[in-house]
C-alpha positions, -999 to +999 in steps of 0.1 A: -328-136+396-311-105+385-310-113+348-347-119+351-355-088+369-334-069+341-351-083+316-387-076+330-374-035+337-362-030+301-394-043+290-418-023+311-394+008+304-399+002+265-437-006+275-444+028+292-418+048+268-450+044+242-473+075+240-507+074+252-509+039+262-538+035+286-557+007+276-547-023+297-563-057+303-559-079+329-566-117+328-554-151+337-552-184+346-548-214+369-536-247+365-536-279+385-521-307+370-520-341+396-505-370+377-489-402+389-462-426+369-428-446+371-400-421+376-365-426+359-360-452+391-394-473+380-404-459+414-444-448+412-444-417+418-474-386+425-468-352+415-491-321+417-482-291+395-497-258+402-493-228+377-507-192+379-503-173+348-513-132+345-513-118+318-512-079+310-525-065+275-525-031+266-518-008+235-532+024+218-536+029+182-513+010+164-489+001+195-501-032+211-483-052+240-481-083+260-465-092+296-472-133+305-462-137+336-458-174+357-455-188+390-454-224+386-449-247+425-439-287+417-445-309+448-447-344+447-423-376+434-408-356+401-388-332+422-369-358+439-360-377+403-324-376+395-334-367+360-356-342+366-328-328+389-303-326+362-323-312+341-333-284+366-296-274+358-301-272+322-309-235+302-341-226+292-331-226+253-337-185+253-319-157+244-327-139+279-325-153+310-362-145+323-367-173+349-351-182+382-361-208+409-375-196+439-374-226+464-358-259+455-360-287+482-365-325+481-409-319+490-413-289+462-397-271+430-411-231+431-400-211+398-416-180+385-407-172+347-416-142+316-435-166+296-445-138+270-431-103+271-434-085+235-442-051+217-459-053+186-465-017+163-488-024+133-505-008+104-524-018+076-495-038+059-469-039+080-464-059+115-435-058+135-429-077+174-402-075+191-394-097+225-405-131+237-432-146+218-443-180+199-437-180+161-461-208+151-453-225+117-466-252+102-498-267+098-498-307+111-520-315+136-489-339+150-457-331+139-444-296+127-410-302+111-410-269+094-416-252+131-378-248+140-383-222+165-410-238+192-407-274+185-429-295+208-433-335+206-466-347+204-457-373+241-449-337+258-469-337+291-483-302+281-478-301+242-498-269+243-466-252+266-449-233+244-417-218+258-414-190+233-386-174+210-367-141+219-370-130+183-375-100+161-407-103+135-415-086+109-447-091+083-451-073+054-487-082+038-487-073+000-525-086-005-556-100+016-538-135+019-499-130+009-473-119+032-434-120+029-421-121+067-385-118+082-376-133+115-344-125+136-333-142+170-297-139+186-276-168+197-267-173+231-236-199+234-238-207+273-277-213+267-273-237+239-294-216+218-283-209+181-286-176+161-317-183+139-330-164+106-357-169+086-371-153+053-410-164+048-432-168+020-468-171+025-499-168+000-530-184-009-538-194-044-572-211-052-581-234-026-545-241-017-525-221+011-486-223+003-457-211+026-419-212+018-387-202+038-351-201+040-332-193+067-298-204+089-304-224+126-266-216+139-244-230+108-275-253+097-286-237+062-330-246+058-353-249+036-389-253+047-424-259+026-456-257+042-487-265+017-525-273+026-553-277+007-586-297+002-593-332-015-627-339-014-643-333+023-611-333+037-580-311+045-546-325+032-513-314+047-480-314+035-448-304+057-411-305+046-379-291+060-345-301+044-310-290+062-272-287+048-244-282+065-253-282+101-232-302+126-258-333+119-248-331+085-273-329+062-310-343+068-346-338+058-382-342+074-414-346+057-452-350+072-480-359+052-513-359+065-556-356+057-583-345+084-620-335+086-648-343+104-674-377+096-712-366+106-736-400+100-760-417+125-735-430+149-717-394+149-745-372+148-722-343+164-694-353+138-665-374+146-630-354+138-603-377+125-567-370+114-541-392+101-505-384+094-470-396+088-439-385+097-403-393+080-375-385+096-341-383+081-318-380+111-329-406+137-311-403+167-302-439+171-280-434+141-267-403+152-232-395+171-246-361+186-279-346+183-269-309+186-300-292+182-325-286+206-351-268+183-360-300+160-383-327+163-362-356+173-372-398+168-353-427+169-370-442+142-373-432+105-408-436+100-438-430+124-477-431+117-500-408+138-543-404+145-560-380+161-597-385+172-620-364+184-660-362+197-681-340+215-703-365+236-724-335+248-724-295+244-701-300+275-678-335+273-654-343+247-636-370+241-601-370+225-575-401+215-540-398+203-528-424+188-485-432+176-472-456+154-436-466+150-434-478+116-398-494+118-397-513+156-425-527+178-436-491+197-468-471+203-479-445+224-521-443+232-534-410+249-568-407+257-592-381+273-620-368+287-625-328+289-657-312+309-668-278+305-678-270+341-684-232+335-677-208+309-644-202+329-635-237+341-623-269+323-612-303+338-595-331+321-587-366+328-561-380+303-536-409+301-507-416+287-499-455+276-467-462+257-454-499+247-424-511+229-393-531+229-359-513+242-349-490+218-381-484+201-393-448+197-416-447+229-400-475+247-384-451+270-417-436+283-436-445+315-475-449+317-490-416+330-523-412+343-538-377+352-564-351+359-563-314+357-582-284+366-578-250+346-597-219+356-602-188+335-602-151+346 
C-alpha cells in the first residue's frame, strides 16, 4: 500500500509542477464481466468481475498527461481457486508497485491499481513519454512476437487489457511517416522484471510500412522486424523476432498473415477475415524453464489462426476467433456477439471452447461462457 501511494504522489507532483496546466478532462468506464467455467479442480464455478476505471487527461501546449486508476472487485468461485490464490501472491511484472489488494477472502478479491500514469512532452519533431504506458509494437492481428513489452496471449479472458510498462519512450519524427524511437525500461529483480532497452526505426516506402528494432531484454539480445504491405485488395503482415544469448538460448518467432474485407451479395456489409500463421522457435514443452514473462509462449512450434467479423446490423456484430495447433490435436474457438445498446453502452456475449489431447496447446484450458457489459462516461 505504501509503495502504491508513494508512486501516485510522485506522479501527481510531477504533473502539478508543470506551469499553466489547467485543461483537465475526466472520463471512465465501468465493466461487469460475468463468466462460468471449470476451475483447476474441474469444478464448475461462476464469477462476477466489476471494474471501475477513472481516467484524468490534462495538459497545455506541448505538455500532456494521463492518470488511469482502477478499482476491481472479483466475486465468486474463481476467488477460491488454488491457482488464483497462488497467482495473487506473484507481483505484477512492472517496475513500480502500483497495485494493492484491499480485501481478500473466500468470497471476494478487491484491489486497486494505477493502470496508466504518464507525462508527455511533444513538439513538431519530438515526443517524450515517461511513466506507465502501453508500447504498441507489432502489426499482427492474433500474435505479436515483436511486442516484447506488453505481450498478451489470444486466449486471454480480456485480451484488450494491457498491463503497461514503466519506461521512458522517446520518438524523433524525421519525416511525415519516418521516425526513430528509443525505449528504456528499468528492471526489478524481486518483481521478475527484466531491464529493457530498444532502438526502433519505422518508415513507409511506397505502400509498405516497415519497422526494425534491436535491443536487450535482460541479458537477451533481440532483433525484431515488422513489415505490412498490400497484395491486391489484401493487407499482408510479417513479424519476426530473433533472440540470442538469453537464459533460454537462441530462438526465433515468426508471424505471417493476410487480412481483408469481402463484400458480395451474401455479405453486403462486408465480411472481415484474417488468417495468420505463428512459428515459435521455443516451445515450452521442449524448454527446461521458461524464464521470460515478456514473450509469447506456446507448447507447439506451429499454430494457425483465423479471425472473422461481420456487422449483422448497425448495432449488432458477430466475431469468431479460431486457433489450431498444427503439431498436436488441439483447437480453440471463441465466438462472440456484440450489441451497441447506445452511444456509451456495449454488451458482449462470448464463449471460449478449447479442445485437445493432453499436452497440446489448448488442452490446459477449460470451456468458458461469459457476458460483459461496458458503460462509458
